[in-house]
MIDOSE-1310 file (N, C-alpha, C; in nm, 2 decimals, decimal comma, always signed):
residues 264
xxxx	+6,04/+8,72/+11,71/+6,08/+8,83/+11,61/+6,13/+8,76/+11,48; +6,07/+8,81/+11,37/+6,11/+8,76/+11,24/+6,23/+8,84/+11,19; +6,34/+8,77/+11,17/+6,46/+8,84/+11,13/+6,51/+8,79/+10,99; +6,55/+8,89/+10,91/+6,62/+8,85/+10,78/+6,76/+8,90/+10,78
xxxx	+6,85/+8,82/+10,74/+6,99/+8,85/+10,72/+7,02/+8,85/+10,57; +7,05/+8,97/+10,52/+7,08/+8,98/+10,37/+7,24/+8,98/+10,36; +7,29/+8,87/+10,31/+7,44/+8,86/+10,31/+7,48/+8,75/+10,41; +7,53/+8,64/+10,37/+7,56/+8,53/+10,46/+7,71/+8,49/+10,45
xxxx	+7,79/+8,59/+10,43/+7,94/+8,57/+10,43/+7,99/+8,54/+10,57; +8,11/+8,58/+10,60/+8,17/+8,55/+10,73/+8,09/+8,61/+10,85; +8,06/+8,74/+10,84/+7,99/+8,80/+10,96/+7,85/+8,77/+10,96; +7,78/+8,77/+10,84/+7,64/+8,73/+10,83/+7,61/+8,59/+10,88
xxxx	+7,70/+8,50/+10,84/+7,68/+8,36/+10,89/+7,71/+8,35/+11,04; +7,81/+8,43/+11,09/+7,84/+8,42/+11,23/+7,72/+8,47/+11,31; +7,65/+8,58/+11,26/+7,53/+8,63/+11,33/+7,42/+8,52/+11,33; +7,40/+8,46/+11,21/+7,30/+8,36/+11,20/+7,33/+8,24/+11,30
xxxx	+7,45/+8,20/+11,31/+7,49/+8,09/+11,40/+7,46/+8,13/+11,55; +7,48/+8,26/+11,58/+7,45/+8,31/+11,72/+7,31/+8,31/+11,74; +7,23/+8,35/+11,65/+7,08/+8,36/+11,66/+7,02/+8,22/+11,68; +7,08/+8,12/+11,60/+7,03/+7,99/+11,61/+7,07/+7,93/+11,74
xxxx	+7,19/+7,95/+11,78/+7,24/+7,89/+11,91/+7,16/+7,94/+12,03; +7,12/+8,06/+12,02/+7,04/+8,12/+12,14/+6,89/+8,13/+12,11; +6,85/+8,07/+12,00/+6,71/+8,06/+11,97/+6,64/+8,20/+11,98; +6,71/+8,30/+11,91/+6,67/+8,44/+11,93/+6,58/+8,49/+11,82
xxxx	+6,49/+8,41/+11,77/+6,40/+8,45/+11,66/+6,28/+8,35/+11,66; +6,17/+8,40/+11,59/+6,06/+8,31/+11,57/+6,07/+8,26/+11,43; +6,12/+8,35/+11,33/+6,15/+8,30/+11,20/+6,28/+8,37/+11,16; +6,36/+8,30/+11,08/+6,49/+8,35/+11,03/+6,50/+8,33/+10,88
xxxx	+6,52/+8,44/+10,81/+6,54/+8,43/+10,66/+6,69/+8,46/+10,63; +6,76/+8,38/+10,56/+6,90/+8,39/+10,53/+6,91/+8,40/+10,38; +6,95/+8,52/+10,33/+6,95/+8,54/+10,18/+7,08/+8,58/+10,13; +7,12/+8,52/+10,02/+7,25/+8,55/+9,95/+7,26/+8,47/+9,82
xxxx	+7,34/+8,52/+9,73/+7,36/+8,45/+9,61/+7,43/+8,32/+9,64; +7,52/+8,32/+9,74/+7,60/+8,20/+9,78/+7,57/+8,18/+9,93; +7,49/+8,07/+9,95/+7,44/+8,04/+10,09/+7,52/+7,93/+10,15; +7,64/+7,90/+10,10/+7,72/+7,78/+10,14/+7,74/+7,78/+10,29
xxxx	+7,77/+7,90/+10,35/+7,81/+7,90/+10,49/+7,69/+7,88/+10,58; +7,57/+7,89/+10,53/+7,45/+7,87/+10,62/+7,37/+7,75/+10,57; +7,42/+7,67/+10,47/+7,34/+7,56/+10,42/+7,32/+7,45/+10,53; +7,40/+7,46/+10,64/+7,39/+7,37/+10,75/+7,25/+7,38/+10,81
xxxx	+7,19/+7,50/+10,79/+7,06/+7,52/+10,86/+6,94/+7,50/+10,76; +6,96/+7,44/+10,65/+6,86/+7,43/+10,54/+6,74/+7,34/+10,59; +6,76/+7,25/+10,68/+6,65/+7,17/+10,73/+6,61/+7,20/+10,87; +6,65/+7,32/+10,91/+6,61/+7,36/+11,05/+6,48/+7,43/+11,05
xxxx	+6,40/+7,40/+11,15/+6,27/+7,46/+11,16/+6,27/+7,61/+11,18; +6,18/+7,67/+11,11/+6,16/+7,82/+11,11/+6,28/+7,90/+11,05; +6,36/+7,83/+10,97/+6,47/+7,90/+10,90/+6,45/+7,88/+10,75; +6,45/+7,99/+10,67/+6,44/+7,99/+10,53/+6,57/+8,03/+10,47
xxxx	+6,63/+7,95/+10,38/+6,75/+7,99/+10,31/+6,71/+8,01/+10,17; +6,75/+8,13/+10,12/+6,70/+8,17/+9,99/+6,80/+8,26/+9,91; +6,78/+8,27/+9,78/+6,86/+8,36/+9,70/+6,77/+8,49/+9,67; +6,65/+8,49/+9,72/+6,55/+8,60/+9,69/+6,55/+8,70/+9,80
xxxx	+6,62/+8,81/+9,78/+6,63/+8,91/+9,89/+6,49/+8,97/+9,92; +6,41/+8,99/+9,81/+6,27/+9,05/+9,83/+6,19/+8,96/+9,92; +6,20/+8,83/+9,90/+6,12/+8,73/+9,99/+6,16/+8,75/+10,13; +6,29/+8,76/+10,16/+6,34/+8,78/+10,29/+6,30/+8,91/+10,36
xxxx	+6,31/+9,02/+10,28/+6,27/+9,15/+10,33/+6,13/+9,16/+10,37; +6,04/+9,12/+10,28/+5,90/+9,15/+10,30/+5,84/+9,06/+10,41; +5,91/+8,96/+10,45/+5,86/+8,87/+10,56/+5,92/+8,90/+10,69; +6,00/+9,00/+10,70/+6,08/+9,02/+10,83/+6,04/+9,15/+10,90
xxxx	+6,06/+9,14/+11,03/+6,04/+9,26/+11,12/+6,17/+9,34/+11,13; +6,28/+9,26/+11,14/+6,41/+9,32/+11,14/+6,49/+9,27/+11,02; +6,54/+9,37/+10,94/+6,62/+9,33/+10,82/+6,76/+9,38/+10,84; +6,85/+9,28/+10,85/+6,99/+9,31/+10,88/+7,08/+9,29/+10,75
xxxx	+7,14/+9,40/+10,70/+7,22/+9,39/+10,58/+7,37/+9,36/+10,63; +7,41/+9,24/+10,61/+7,55/+9,20/+10,64/+7,63/+9,20/+10,51; +7,65/+9,31/+10,45/+7,71/+9,32/+10,32/+7,83/+9,42/+10,32; +7,92/+9,40/+10,23/+8,03/+9,49/+10,22/+7,98/+9,62/+10,16
xxxx	+8,05/+9,73/+10,19/+8,00/+9,86/+10,14/+7,98/+9,87/+9,99; +8,07/+9,80/+9,92/+8,06/+9,80/+9,77/+7,94/+9,73/+9,72; +7,87/+9,65/+9,80/+7,76/+9,58/+9,75/+7,62/+9,63/+9,81; +7,63/+9,70/+9,92/+7,51/+9,73/+9,99/+7,42/+9,83/+9,91
xxxx	+7,47/+9,92/+9,84/+7,39/+10,02/+9,77/+7,29/+9,95/+9,67; +7,35/+9,87/+9,59/+7,27/+9,80/+9,49/+7,16/+9,72/+9,55; +7,19/+9,65/+9,66/+7,09/+9,56/+9,73/+6,99/+9,65/+9,79; +7,03/+9,75/+9,86/+6,93/+9,84/+9,92/+6,83/+9,90/+9,82
xxxx	+6,89/+9,94/+9,71/+6,80/+10,00/+9,61/+6,70/+9,90/+9,55; +6,74/+9,77/+9,55/+6,65/+9,67/+9,49/+6,54/+9,63/+9,58; +6,55/+9,66/+9,71/+6,45/+9,62/+9,80/+6,38/+9,74/+9,88; +6,43/+9,86/+9,84/+6,38/+9,98/+9,91/+6,23/+9,99/+9,91
xxxx	+6,17/+9,95/+9,80/+6,02/+9,97/+9,79/+5,94/+9,87/+9,88; +6,01/+9,77/+9,94/+5,95/+9,68/+10,03/+5,96/+9,72/+10,18; +6,05/+9,80/+10,21/+6,08/+9,84/+10,35/+5,98/+9,94/+10,40; +5,92/+9,90/+10,51/+5,82/+9,99/+10,57/+5,87/+10,05/+10,70
xxxx	+5,79/+10,15/+10,75/+5,83/+10,22/+10,88/+5,80/+10,13/+11,00; +5,75/+10,01/+10,98/+5,73/+9,92/+11,09/+5,85/+9,83/+11,11; +5,94/+9,82/+11,01/+6,05/+9,74/+11,02/+6,17/+9,81/+11,08; +6,27/+9,74/+11,13/+6,40/+9,79/+11,18/+6,50/+9,75/+11,08
xxxx	+6,57/+9,84/+11,02/+6,68/+9,82/+10,92/+6,81/+9,83/+10,99; +6,89/+9,72/+10,99/+7,02/+9,72/+11,05/+7,13/+9,70/+10,94; +7,25/+9,76/+10,96/+7,36/+9,75/+10,87/+7,49/+9,72/+10,95; +7,57/+9,63/+10,90/+7,70/+9,61/+10,95/+7,81/+9,66/+10,86
xxxx	+7,77/+9,73/+10,75/+7,87/+9,77/+10,65/+7,96/+9,88/+10,71; +8,09/+9,85/+10,72/+8,19/+9,95/+10,78/+8,19/+10,07/+10,69; +8,18/+10,19/+10,76/+8,19/+10,32/+10,70/+8,07/+10,36/+10,62; +7,96/+10,28/+10,62/+7,84/+10,31/+10,54/+7,75/+10,39/+10,64
xxxx	+7,74/+10,52/+10,62/+7,66/+10,60/+10,71/+7,51/+10,59/+10,70; +7,45/+10,62/+10,82/+7,30/+10,61/+10,82/+7,24/+10,71/+10,72; +7,30/+10,82/+10,70/+7,24/+10,92/+10,61/+7,23/+10,87/+10,47; +7,33/+10,78/+10,43/+7,33/+10,72/+10,30/+7,22/+10,62/+10,29
xxxx	+7,20/+10,54/+10,39/+7,09/+10,44/+10,39/+6,95/+10,52/+10,38; +6,94/+10,63/+10,46/+6,82/+10,71/+10,46/+6,79/+10,76/+10,32; +6,89/+10,80/+10,24/+6,87/+10,85/+10,11/+6,81/+10,75/+10,02; +6,84/+10,62/+10,05/+6,79/+10,51/+9,96/+6,66/+10,47/+10,00
xxxx	+6,63/+10,45/+10,13/+6,51/+10,39/+10,18/+6,41/+10,49/+10,24; +6,46/+10,61/+10,26/+6,38/+10,72/+10,32/+6,41/+10,74/+10,47; +6,40/+10,87/+10,51/+6,44/+10,90/+10,65/+6,33/+10,88/+10,75; +6,22/+10,82/+10,70/+6,11/+10,79/+10,80/+6,12/+10,64/+10,85
xxxx	+6,23/+10,58/+10,82/+6,25/+10,44/+10,86/+6,35/+10,43/+10,98; +6,33/+10,32/+11,06/+6,42/+10,30/+11,17/+6,55/+10,23/+11,12; +6,66/+10,30/+11,14/+6,79/+10,25/+11,09/+6,89/+10,25/+11,21; +6,95/+10,13/+11,22/+7,05/+10,11/+11,33/+7,17/+10,05/+11,26
xxxx	+7,29/+10,12/+11,28/+7,42/+10,06/+11,25/+7,47/+9,97/+11,36; +7,51/+9,85/+11,33/+7,57/+9,77/+11,43/+7,71/+9,72/+11,40; +7,79/+9,70/+11,50/+7,92/+9,65/+11,47/+7,95/+9,54/+11,57; +7,92/+9,42/+11,54/+7,96/+9,30/+11,62/+8,10/+9,25/+11,58
xxxx	+8,14/+9,14/+11,64/+8,25/+9,07/+11,58/+8,22/+8,92/+11,57; +8,31/+8,84/+11,51/+8,27/+8,70/+11,48/+8,25/+8,61/+11,60; +8,28/+8,66/+11,72/+8,25/+8,59/+11,84/+8,10/+8,58/+11,87; +8,02/+8,65/+11,78/+7,88/+8,65/+11,79/+7,82/+8,51/+11,77
xxxx	+7,90/+8,43/+11,69/+7,86/+8,30/+11,66/+7,85/+8,21/+11,78; +7,92/+8,24/+11,89/+7,92/+8,16/+12,01/+7,85/+8,24/+12,13; +7,79/+8,36/+12,09/+7,72/+8,44/+12,20/+7,82/+8,52/+12,28; +7,93/+8,56/+12,23/+8,03/+8,63/+12,31/+8,08/+8,76/+12,24
xxxx	+7,99/+8,82/+12,15/+8,03/+8,94/+12,08/+8,03/+9,06/+12,17; +8,12/+9,16/+12,13/+8,10/+9,29/+12,18/+8,04/+9,37/+12,06; +7,91/+9,42/+12,08/+7,84/+9,48/+11,97/+7,81/+9,62/+12,00; +7,86/+9,71/+11,92/+7,82/+9,86/+11,93/+7,71/+9,89/+11,84
xxxx	+7,62/+9,98/+11,88/+7,50/+10,02/+11,81/+7,49/+10,17/+11,80; +7,44/+10,22/+11,69/+7,41/+10,36/+11,67/+7,29/+10,37/+11,58; +7,20/+10,46/+11,61/+7,08/+10,47/+11,53/+7,04/+10,62/+11,49; +6,95/+10,63/+11,39/+6,89/+10,76/+11,35/+6,78/+10,79/+11,45
xxxx	+6,71/+10,90/+11,44/+6,61/+10,93/+11,53/+6,50/+10,82/+11,55; +6,46/+10,77/+11,44/+6,36/+10,66/+11,44/+6,42/+10,53/+11,50; +6,55/+10,51/+11,47/+6,62/+10,39/+11,52/+6,63/+10,39/+11,67; +6,66/+10,51/+11,72/+6,68/+10,52/+11,87/+6,55/+10,48/+11,94
xxxx	+6,43/+10,51/+11,88/+6,31/+10,47/+11,94/+6,29/+10,31/+11,94; +6,37/+10,24/+11,86/+6,36/+10,10/+11,85/+6,49/+10,03/+11,91; +6,57/+10,11/+11,97/+6,71/+10,06/+12,01/+6,70/+9,95/+12,11; +6,60/+9,96/+12,20/+6,58/+9,85/+12,30/+6,56/+9,72/+12,24
xxxx	+6,49/+9,72/+12,13/+6,46/+9,59/+12,05/+6,59/+9,53/+12,00; +6,68/+9,62/+11,95/+6,81/+9,58/+11,90/+6,90/+9,53/+12,01; +6,90/+9,60/+12,12/+6,98/+9,56/+12,23/+6,93/+9,42/+12,29; +6,80/+9,40/+12,29/+6,75/+9,27/+12,34/+6,80/+9,16/+12,25
xxxx	+6,80/+9,18/+12,12/+6,85/+9,08/+12,03/+7,00/+9,05/+12,05; +7,08/+9,15/+12,06/+7,22/+9,14/+12,06/+7,28/+9,11/+12,20; +7,20/+9,15/+12,30/+7,25/+9,11/+12,44/+7,24/+8,96/+12,46; +7,16/+8,89/+12,38/+7,16/+8,75/+12,38/+7,28/+8,68/+12,31
xxxx	+7,35/+8,77/+12,24/+7,46/+8,72/+12,16/+7,60/+8,78/+12,21; +7,59/+8,83/+12,34/+7,71/+8,89/+12,39/+7,68/+9,01/+12,47; +7,75/+9,12/+12,45/+7,73/+9,25/+12,52/+7,72/+9,36/+12,42; +7,63/+9,46/+12,46/+7,61/+9,57/+12,37/+7,65/+9,70/+12,43
xxxx	+7,68/+9,80/+12,35/+7,70/+9,93/+12,39/+7,65/+10,03/+12,29; +7,56/+10,12/+12,33/+7,50/+10,22/+12,24/+7,60/+10,34/+12,23; +7,64/+10,38/+12,11/+7,74/+10,49/+12,10/+7,69/+10,59/+11,99; +7,74/+10,71/+11,98/+7,71/+10,80/+11,87/+7,76/+10,74/+11,74
xxxx	+7,70/+10,77/+11,63/+7,74/+10,72/+11,50/+7,89/+10,76/+11,47; +7,93/+10,88/+11,52/+8,06/+10,93/+11,50/+8,17/+10,84/+11,55; +8,14/+10,75/+11,64/+8,23/+10,66/+11,70/+8,23/+10,52/+11,63; +8,15/+10,50/+11,53/+8,13/+10,37/+11,47/+8,26/+10,32/+11,40
xxxx	+8,34/+10,41/+11,34/+8,46/+10,38/+11,28/+8,56/+10,32/+11,38; +8,57/+10,39/+11,49/+8,66/+10,34/+11,60/+8,61/+10,21/+11,65; +8,48/+10,19/+11,67/+8,42/+10,07/+11,72/+8,45/+9,95/+11,62; +8,45/+9,98/+11,50/+8,49/+9,87/+11,40/+8,63/+9,82/+11,42
xxxx	+8,72/+9,91/+11,45/+8,86/+9,87/+11,47/+8,87/+9,79/+11,60; +8,81/+9,85/+11,71/+8,83/+9,78/+11,84/+8,75/+9,66/+11,86; +8,62/+9,66/+11,81/+8,54/+9,54/+11,82/+8,56/+9,43/+11,72; +8,56/+9,47/+11,59/+8,57/+9,37/+11,48/+8,71/+9,33/+11,45
xxxx	+8,79/+9,43/+11,41/+8,93/+9,40/+11,39/+9,00/+9,35/+11,52; +8,95/+9,40/+11,63/+9,01/+9,37/+11,76/+9,02/+9,22/+11,78; +8,92/+9,14/+11,73/+8,93/+9,00/+11,75/+9,06/+8,94/+11,69; +9,10/+8,99/+11,57/+9,22/+8,94/+11,51/+9,34/+8,99/+11,59
xxxx	+9,34/+9,11/+11,64/+9,45/+9,16/+11,72/+9,47/+9,07/+11,84; +9,37/+9,04/+11,92/+9,38/+8,96/+12,04/+9,43/+8,82/+12,00; +9,38/+8,77/+11,89/+9,42/+8,63/+11,85/+9,57/+8,63/+11,82; +9,62/+8,73/+11,76/+9,76/+8,74/+11,73/+9,84/+8,74/+11,86
xxxx	+9,79/+8,81/+11,96/+9,86/+8,81/+12,09/+9,86/+8,68/+12,16; +9,75/+8,61/+12,15/+9,74/+8,47/+12,20/+9,84/+8,38/+12,12; +9,84/+8,40/+11,99/+9,93/+8,32/+11,91/+10,08/+8,34/+11,95; +10,11/+8,46/+11,98/+10,25/+8,49/+12,02/+10,28/+8,42/+12,15
xxxx	+10,19/+8,42/+12,24/+10,21/+8,35/+12,37/+10,22/+8,20/+12,35; +10,15/+8,15/+12,26/+10,16/+8,01/+12,22/+10,30/+7,98/+12,17; +10,35/+8,06/+12,08/+10,48/+8,04/+12,02/+10,59/+8,05/+12,13; +10,57/+8,14/+12,23/+10,66/+8,15/+12,34/+10,66/+8,02/+12,42
xxxx	+10,54/+7,97/+12,45/+10,53/+7,85/+12,53/+10,60/+7,73/+12,46; +10,58/+7,72/+12,33/+10,65/+7,61/+12,26/+10,80/+7,63/+12,27; +10,85/+7,75/+12,26/+10,99/+7,77/+12,27/+11,05/+7,73/+12,40; +10,96/+7,74/+12,51/+11,00/+7,70/+12,64/+10,98/+7,55/+12,67
xxxx	+10,94/+7,48/+12,57/+10,94/+7,33/+12,58/+10,80/+7,26/+12,58; +10,69/+7,34/+12,57/+10,56/+7,28/+12,57/+10,53/+7,23/+12,43; +10,45/+7,12/+12,43/+10,40/+7,07/+12,30/+10,29/+7,17/+12,25; +10,27/+7,18/+12,12/+10,18/+7,28/+12,06/+10,04/+7,27/+12,12
xxxx	+9,99/+7,15/+12,14/+9,85/+7,14/+12,20/+9,85/+7,19/+12,34; +9,96/+7,16/+12,41/+9,96/+7,21/+12,55/+9,98/+7,36/+12,55; +10,06/+7,42/+12,46/+10,08/+7,56/+12,46/+9,95/+7,63/+12,43; +9,87/+7,58/+12,33/+9,74/+7,64/+12,29/+9,65/+7,65/+12,42
xxxx	+9,64/+7,53/+12,49/+9,55/+7,52/+12,60/+9,59/+7,63/+12,71; +9,72/+7,63/+12,74/+9,77/+7,73/+12,84/+9,74/+7,87/+12,80; +9,78/+7,91/+12,68/+9,76/+8,04/+12,63/+9,62/+8,09/+12,63; +9,53/+8,00/+12,58/+9,39/+8,03/+12,57/+9,32/+8,05/+12,70
xxxx	+9,35/+7,96/+12,79/+9,29/+7,97/+12,93/+9,34/+8,08/+13,01; +9,47/+8,11/+12,99/+9,53/+8,23/+13,06/+9,47/+8,36/+13,01; +9,45/+8,37/+12,88/+9,39/+8,49/+12,82/+9,24/+8,50/+12,87; +9,17/+8,39/+12,87/+9,03/+8,39/+12,92/+9,02/+8,43/+13,06
xxxx	+9,12/+8,38/+13,14/+9,12/+8,41/+13,28/+9,15/+8,55/+13,31; +9,24/+8,61/+13,23/+9,28/+8,75/+13,25/+9,15/+8,84/+13,22; +9,09/+8,82/+13,11/+8,97/+8,89/+13,07/+8,86/+8,88/+13,18; +8,83/+8,75/+13,22/+8,73/+8,73/+13,32/+8,76/+8,79/+13,45
xxxx	+8,88/+8,79/+13,49/+8,92/+8,85/+13,62/+8,90/+9,00/+13,62; +8,93/+9,07/+13,51/+8,91/+9,21/+13,50/+8,76/+9,24/+13,50; +8,69/+9,16/+13,43/+8,54/+9,18/+13,41/+8,47/+9,16/+13,54; +8,51/+9,05/+13,62/+8,43/+9,02/+13,73/+8,47/+9,09/+13,86
xxxx	+8,60/+9,13/+13,87/+8,64/+9,20/+13,99/+8,63/+9,35/+13,98; +8,61/+9,40/+13,85/+8,60/+9,55/+13,83/+8,72/+9,62/+13,88; +8,84/+9,55/+13,88/+8,96/+9,62/+13,92/+9,03/+9,69/+13,80; +9,10/+9,79/+13,83/+9,18/+9,86/+13,73/+9,29/+9,76/+13,68
xxxx	+9,32/+9,76/+13,55/+9,41/+9,67/+13,49/+9,55/+9,67/+13,56; +9,60/+9,79/+13,59/+9,73/+9,80/+13,66/+9,73/+9,75/+13,80; +9,61/+9,75/+13,87/+9,61/+9,70/+14,00/+9,62/+9,55/+13,99; +9,56/+9,49/+13,89/+9,57/+9,34/+13,88/+9,71/+9,30/+13,83
xxxx	+9,77/+9,38/+13,75/+9,91/+9,35/+13,71/+10,00/+9,36/+13,83; +9,98/+9,46/+13,91/+10,06/+9,48/+14,03/+10,06/+9,36/+14,13; +9,95/+9,29/+14,12/+9,93/+9,17/+14,21/+10,02/+9,05/+14,16; +10,06/+9,06/+14,04/+10,15/+8,95/+13,98/+10,30/+8,99/+13,98
xxxx	+10,32/+9,12/+13,98/+10,46/+9,17/+13,96/+10,53/+9,19/+14,09; +10,59/+9,09/+14,15/+10,66/+9,11/+14,27/+10,80/+9,18/+14,24; +10,85/+9,25/+14,34/+10,97/+9,33/+14,32/+11,09/+9,23/+14,28; +11,16/+9,26/+14,17/+11,27/+9,18/+14,13/+11,23/+9,05/+14,07
xxxx	+11,10/+9,03/+14,04/+11,06/+8,89/+14,00/+11,06/+8,88/+13,85; +11,02/+8,76/+13,81/+11,03/+8,72/+13,66/+10,92/+8,79/+13,58; +10,80/+8,83/+13,64/+10,70/+8,89/+13,57/+10,74/+9,03/+13,53; +10,79/+9,11/+13,62/+10,83/+9,25/+13,59/+10,94/+9,25/+13,49
xxxx	+11,03/+9,15/+13,50/+11,14/+9,13/+13,41/+11,09/+9,11/+13,26; +10,99/+9,03/+13,25/+10,93/+9,00/+13,12/+10,85/+9,12/+13,07; +10,77/+9,18/+13,15/+10,70/+9,30/+13,11/+10,79/+9,41/+13,06; +10,89/+9,44/+13,14/+10,99/+9,55/+13,10/+11,05/+9,52/+12,96
xxxx	+11,09/+9,39/+12,94/+11,15/+9,35/+12,82/+11,06/+9,37/+12,70; +10,93/+9,33/+12,72/+10,83/+9,36/+12,62/+10,81/+9,50/+12,59; +10,81/+9,59/+12,69/+10,79/+9,73/+12,67/+10,91/+9,79/+12,61; +11,03/+9,75/+12,64/+11,15/+9,80/+12,58/+11,15/+9,77/+12,43
xxxx	+11,08/+9,66/+12,39/+11,07/+9,63/+12,25/+10,95/+9,68/+12,18; +10,88/+9,76/+12,26/+10,76/+9,84/+12,19/+10,63/+9,77/+12,19; +10,60/+9,68/+12,29/+10,48/+9,61/+12,28/+10,35/+9,70/+12,28; +10,34/+9,79/+12,38/+10,22/+9,88/+12,39/+10,22/+9,97/+12,27
xxxx	+10,34/+10,02/+12,24/+10,35/+10,11/+12,12/+10,30/+10,05/+11,99; +10,34/+9,92/+11,97/+10,31/+9,85/+11,85/+10,16/+9,82/+11,84; +10,10/+9,79/+11,96/+9,95/+9,76/+11,96/+9,88/+9,89/+11,93; +9,92/+10,00/+11,99/+9,85/+10,13/+11,97/+9,87/+10,18/+11,82
xxxx	+9,99/+10,16/+11,77/+10,02/+10,20/+11,63/+9,93/+10,11/+11,53; +9,92/+9,98/+11,57/+9,84/+9,89/+11,48/+9,69/+9,94/+11,48; +9,64/+9,97/+11,60/+9,50/+10,02/+11,61/+9,48/+10,15/+11,53; +9,57/+10,24/+11,54/+9,55/+10,37/+11,47/+9,57/+10,35/+11,32
xxxx	+9,66/+10,26/+11,28/+9,68/+10,23/+11,14/+9,55/+10,17/+11,08; +9,49/+10,08/+11,16/+9,36/+10,02/+11,11/+9,25/+10,13/+11,10; +9,25/+10,22/+11,20/+9,16/+10,33/+11,20/+9,18/+10,42/+11,08; +9,30/+10,45/+11,05/+9,33/+10,54/+10,93/+9,29/+10,47/+10,80
xxxx	+9,31/+10,34/+10,80/+9,27/+10,27/+10,68/+9,12/+10,27/+10,66; +9,04/+10,25/+10,76/+8,90/+10,24/+10,75/+8,84/+10,38/+10,71; +8,91/+10,49/+10,76/+8,86/+10,62/+10,72/+8,90/+10,65/+10,57; +9,01/+10,59/+10,53/+9,05/+10,60/+10,39/+8,95/+10,53/+10,30
xxxx	+8,90/+10,41/+10,34/+8,81/+10,33/+10,26/+8,67/+10,41/+10,26; +8,64/+10,48/+10,37/+8,51/+10,55/+10,37/+8,51/+10,66/+10,27; +8,63/+10,73/+10,26/+8,64/+10,84/+10,16/+8,62/+10,79/+10,02; +8,68/+10,67/+10,00/+8,67/+10,62/+9,86/+8,54/+10,56/+9,83
């Protein structure tokens, strides 16, 4: 599969790194005014790094626009004449609806919105996908690409805003929780390096346990919380201080913000 990524900032470069790590292409074109984050691939076989968006688009079967909403319109307009109905057009631009893309490149094109997160660079992304009518016909191709880079879930476009918060922003939310655990471990006497190792592996273990046993979260929590024990004491103290409420409020605040940006 010949893939072009237009925009090689944080997310675009993360996707590129995941594709390279998993050898998920026959040719890869990386295009941006500033290619600093992907210059590491400049001598890699079958990878073209360029400042020429047209060159990248016309040589690709899949064209992925990893651009901010404020930049994507101008770029789409500049290459619209090169996009054919044989290509798959993908966009990661938050809040940028398929109907807007269709108005620029035509509604006879296969368009798929994707929302991965930066863990895509190591093949561990949660990626949500939504497509137009033509895009749905090519959805299996998109899933094949992104299932090599983590896990995919096809959703209605109406849920893409929420997916952006949970999948993309969610990476930062989880990292902050891990950081808080690390700080707690340091306060209890562990060295910083030890605290990081304990917190990270415990977080990974919790996620893996839930994923592999298919148990309900509360059932797994109950296995750890013995009556009158230290775990339930800690959990209750966290809840008394609003842990679950704070997380939910943070998620909804992020969701409100992304909807505000969409309106603007």
